[in-house]
Every structure is written in structure tokens, then in C-alpha cells.
Steps between C-alpha positions, in 0.01 A plus 500: 500500500710814494327827540649682208366831626725497805835443317704804430717495186842488668689468169735239649668388183869586474602568141413721211186654394318373205241744401388309191449160684222313336203546734120447536323611811331262720143427378216659703390261773809299483681442828770255376858591581601403142263553213523393136529708185142495349640446149709185593670323347746781435705274276294246300629163409489564117679838504755335263422301188652174628442550876309241679520694822668797673520499882745512791664805372676800651476880431715785621519877431729586212554853366149670461317175491539132592702194387499147598562134442219275410453126519363394161408135431472467122274268313764233497478543890870613520556716807695814426532859641443801267567880541187717518432883538205726577446872513227466773553160671167381362562454119816295419696430192692176526785387279388200309857358526628373828786685664843402371735488789864585452771297674869422436454172668294234297454289819295784646326619190268196492121561527302194420207654690478846642197621701356689805729799485554779752675829423643763745700818463812516728692823468497575115458143374201263452549144626287215374449179669306200357462134539743332257587152403845398580504118570178582683308812594716770656521877531660686214621853534561775226494865452431773261577881510258589206258216446662458164807294584469219747794333687484164677729421791532198734203296618453589858423164658525123437196322374241477618376856572235747382365853560823691537424861615770753565456774759514857344821603688797359702440422867810542718710511175361167368249417221211283616271262307182322591448160357293164540702186485298244306515183303494413127120474486184682618655533842254384780711686764680836529634746769636851436881552557731795467857493394785757492774590244787748486504502110181348360710197405581314822183431718496368848409566870153356427232578755160359533219765513179308526305172425154405379245485781464107501350474844157562346349521150538863390551690176872454555521148659679323199784750390593862488730713292616849466320734243597848407822689601464590876379857568703699753278676758554682816400192693695224301509322164143436371495159332212389287520128433300213369345217695360184389216274630457139369128463440312208366535642143876596528718789615334846578734785495425823711690804586613593865725750658756509780725774662869422531776664717665774304863390603446122557237414230484136608317628807113513466358793683135442400324262266147539369277196588238550232588520127488846337395380142350166410380352172148619446463659155454282199845581361657384839296184526490383132816462292797255432535462885180583671481691825823685498603853625878533471650846579829593338526891496395793701531863402512759778459872549660637820308822487144333520578157641336347191595147387409338162557126492531287177401136550470190283150370474425128444836466337348668187479878537626797693280679756549833683384592851540802716553578882650761738801420700361639833176279464702192422722554810188555717361184356800295592516635856128441559506155355842386619544125463869481542 
């Protein structure tokens, strides 16, 4: 257990301040590195008239508030992504209609299923990645400048692949994307890889980052996959990720964390051995897919080191959790399982 009283707030996040970051202080007597919002789920399953579930969604700062892309499975169980906005990061309004992607190429503008999006601001543009169906599951890529008009560009990889996550800036002049190669079903395997691109169209120089810990039964012994956009810190890229255990009743998804080299992000500097967040609350343990915590977005405030994490819970609702960057990095170093 980390002695939280001995950690000084080093404010190690590199980036912009976010004075209005959604935040709730750690509850009295709670020594967890990550703690939950006490009014979770922050986005309920029935926010829209025809929504069966709203989960695995991404949020970014936009203008004076927040905007995002939300996975909405409707009551026909079609998987689509929708635009949403909020003034405070807690209370969201989600467009009842799915995002309509613009593209001059009908071969690309095909979205039989769309789910598990991430969104990142690079320079002055917001890029969105999501799991798309193009002769199998692959990573789709699009962008918006205003969250009103959305443009779809080339799918990034061949099937089968999931969990495409862009880094928030170029590294050595190249774009970088995390992903998890998979299969056409509920993949019983999965490693995290990173790929490079000069233009967001052509991807290559694929590098392996890390594998599940299969040498023993752990919270991440079946498969792992990237979560929110990596956070740049003084000590490297902070990567929250999901790990899966195969239990006697099925998959159990938890959230862990690793620290990657700032210039060569396929190199793992430290990797937390215990999980940071594990299904415990009712809304995480009961739902369409029980026992799931699936992080997809992290808001950061460089001034205070605060991080707010949005995560899918039980494939049904969206939860919110909080932490400090210095405490998370201290946790990784003291519990390094690399």
C-alpha cells in the first residue's frame, strides 16, 4: 500500500491546464490510488429513448465544456457511435441519431457496426478511432473540427483488430497508434502493439509492446488491450489499459497501468502488477456483460495532476473515476511487475 501522505504533488503531466476538469475528492478513509465517482453511473443505459446501453465511450475538452463520442447499443441491439456534449463532464446530452460520416469513397463509408470509440485532439483537429466492420473487425479513423461535421478516412489496419488508440502528438515526426490484433469473435487472446504512420493513412513499423501475463493466473492472464489516449508525463507515456481474466463464470475485465518510453513507446519502463480498478460495484458486476471495467478516456489537468477516467461498466453504463498522476506513477514503480 502506498503511503499517500509521503507523495508530493509533482504535477508531472505535460499538457494544458483544465481548471473545470470533472472532479470529486478522495473519500475520507479511502487509500485507493483510483476512486469512483459516488453518483456512478455518470451515463445511464437509458439516457436516450431507444438506448439499451451506453458504454465504452470517450470524452475530451471542447470550448468551455466537453464533447465526446459515445457507444450506444439501441433496443434492436445495433451498435453505433453518437455525438454527446456536457457543460461539466458529469451531465451529458447525447444526440439520439448516430454520427453520419462523410466520405467521397463508398468503399470506406461502410459502418455495419461501430463501437468502442476513442477521441484525441492533435493540433487543432479531433481524431476519432473506433472498431468498424469492414470484412471483419478493424480500426476506423475519422476526424471533426467542430463536432458537427464528421469525416471518415481510411481504415487503419486489415481485419482483425480492435482498440485503436492514437497518441496525442507526433513522435519523431510520425503519428503513433496503439492497437490489439484480434479475431472475428470474443477474442481469447490479445497483445498490445504500436504502429507508425507519416500521414494517418499508411500504417507500418509495427512494434510489440506487451503481452498478457500467462505464466500464472492473474487479472490480465487472458488478454490485454489499450484504453484511453496515453498521457504524456515527465517520466514517459502513462498508458491505462484493460486486462482480462478467464474465470469459471467467464471473462473479468479490470484496469491496469504501464509507463512507456517517451521516444520509443514500444519499450515498457514500468508495469503495475496489481490492477488499479476491478469490478466491485453493482453497476460493474451486473449488466449485459457482467464483471467489466473498460477504460476509454482520460481527462487531465497539468496544473494539479488530476486525472478523470471514463470507463464502460458491465457493457451497459459509463462510470467515472479519479486519480492523481504522481500517485499512479508511484504505484507503478512500487508495484513493478514488468
